[in-house]
C-alpha positions, 0 to 999 in steps of 0.5 A: 253375435249381433251382426249373425243375428242381423244377417240371419234376419236379412236372409229370413226375409229375403227368403219369405219374399222370394218365396211369395213371388214365386206363388204369385207367378204360379197363380197368374196364368202366364204364357209365351208362344214359341216356335220351332221352324219357319215357313220361309225355310220350307218354301224357299230352301226346301228345308223340311228336316225335323226342327223339333221332338214333340216327345219333349212336350209330353209332359207339359200340362196344358200344352196346345200346339199346331204344325207340320211333322217332319218331311212334311208328312202330315199336320200337328194339332195337340189340345190341352196335351192330347195330340191328334195328329193326322196323316195320309196313309193308303190314301186315307186319314190317319190319326196319331194320337201319340208324341213319337213323332218330329215336327219340320214346324211347330208353334206352341204354348201353355195356357192353364185357363181360358176366357170364353167370349161369345163371338157375334153372328155378324163375324162370319167370314175368315178376315172379319174373325182376324179383325175381330180376335186382334181387337177383342185380345186388345179389349182384354188386355192381352198384348198383341204386339207379341203372339198369343193363342186362341181356340174358337169352338162350335159349329162352323158353316164350313171349312176348308182344310188339308193333311200335308203328304209331301213328295219327297224330293221334291223341293219346289214348294208353294202353298197351292202344293201343299194344300194338293199334296195330300188330302183336302176337302170343305166339310159344312155343318160340323162341330169344331174345335180350333186353335190358333195362333195370332201374330203380326210380326210372324210372317213367313214364320208361322202365319203365311204372308197375307194373314195374322192367323195359322188355324188348325181344327178338329172336329169334336167326333174326331173324324176329320183334323188338319189346316185350315184354308178358309172358314165361315163361322156359324151362329154362337161360336166361341173365342177362347183367349187366355185368361191373364187375370 
């Protein structure tokens, strides 16, 4: 009888300990960047087939994702579980706000809480922004040896964008052809939301070999959304990093 009592006591203590750990994990804003597909498979193998189904993430909370649609027929932008995917239909930009699409490349993470940081006005160019994000992530205890998401909000002085609309059967890929295949342009002095992923170890996977960032943009008025090819920041813009505290 004494043995049974001790066994039940140990089980009770263990159960209480597990419960506390699960509660702590839920309270911690942990995130994990994941991806499906790879740029090098598109560029070198011409593989533009579906690697992920957006339907699988329809019920995910605080979900953020960017990428390219199946067969490179558009761009993926999902902000806080709300899709703002864009395609070219009859030579015009068209939004698709559903999860009823598949992706040939998808980079994603769930982030429930962000920390807002004012970007200094002397951070203007794409290269300056990349350096600033790296240092600011270190300063805020983000593990930069692992990929992490970020947001940028405010009025951009300008940004270059494109929406890919790849020609069926074309197997000769280049970054320039990706830009020119669909719609592209430069927008000035517009209020934007940008979603990006930073990594110094995923070149040719979800970042190009010349940069540690992959960024997509959506204007606040929902008129334009797509891949960012270049940018000039405006004054008073805000960087948001996952709040891991």
